[in-house]
C-alpha positions in Angstrom: 7.5 7.6 3.1 3.8 6.9 3.1 2.5 5.4 -0.1 -1.2 5.9 -0.8 -1.6 3.8 -3.9 0.4 1.1 -5.8 0.3 0.8 -9.6 1.9 -2.1 -11.3 2.3 -1.6 -15.0 4.9 -4.4 -15.4 4.7 -6.1 -18.8 2.9 -3.1 -20.4 4.5 -1.1 -23.2 4.3 2.5 -24.2 1.8 4.3 -24.0 0.0 2.0 -21.5 2.1 2.7 -18.4 1.6 6.5 -18.9 -2.1 6.2 -19.6 -2.6 4.1 -16.4 -0.6 6.6 -14.4 -2.7 9.5 -15.7 -5.9 7.6 -14.8 -4.7 6.9 -11.3 -3.6 10.5 -10.7 -7.2 11.6 -11.6 -8.5 9.6 -8.7 -6.0 10.9 -6.2 -6.1 13.9 -3.8 -3.4 16.5 -3.9 -0.4 15.5 -1.8 -1.0 11.7 -2.1 1.8 9.5 -3.3 1.6 6.6 -5.8 4.3 4.0 -6.2 4.5 2.8 -9.8 6.4 -0.3 -11.1 7.2 -0.5 -14.8 9.3 -2.7 -17.0 9.1 -0.4 -20.1 12.4 1.5 -20.4 10.4 4.3 -22.2 8.6 5.0 -18.9 11.7 6.9 -17.7 11.3 9.6 -20.4 7.5 9.4 -20.7 6.9 9.8 -17.0 9.5 12.6 -16.7 8.1 14.7 -19.4 4.5 14.2 -18.3 5.1 15.0 -14.7 7.0 18.1 -15.6 4.2 19.3 -17.8 1.4 18.4 -15.4 3.2 19.8 -12.4 3.3 16.5 -10.3 6.5 15.7 -8.3 8.8 12.8 -8.9 10.0 11.9 -5.4 12.2 8.9 -6.4 13.2 6.9 -9.4 15.1 3.7 -9.2 15.8 0.7 -11.5 16.7 -2.8 -10.4 17.0 -5.8 -12.8 14.8 -4.2 -15.4 12.1 -3.0 -13.1 11.7 0.7 -12.8 10.2 2.0 -9.5 8.8 5.5 -9.2 7.4 7.5 -6.2 5.2 10.3 -7.5 3.3 13.0 -5.5 0.2 14.5 -7.0 0.2 18.3 -7.0 
């Protein structure tokens, strides 16, 4: 999968990962994909709710040793 942007929010706590994601999505074109890294466990719920409400697509969500990785397509 082609990733257009990378966003590393490791070490940031709620609501900063979500705010950074929102800011990045504003700069992206429809169909582009961003990979987000986060260490805040709240990002799972925060990102899920936001993406559903905003209409963006969660392509992948994975967690490994406390690091959450998301692939998100802007709609």
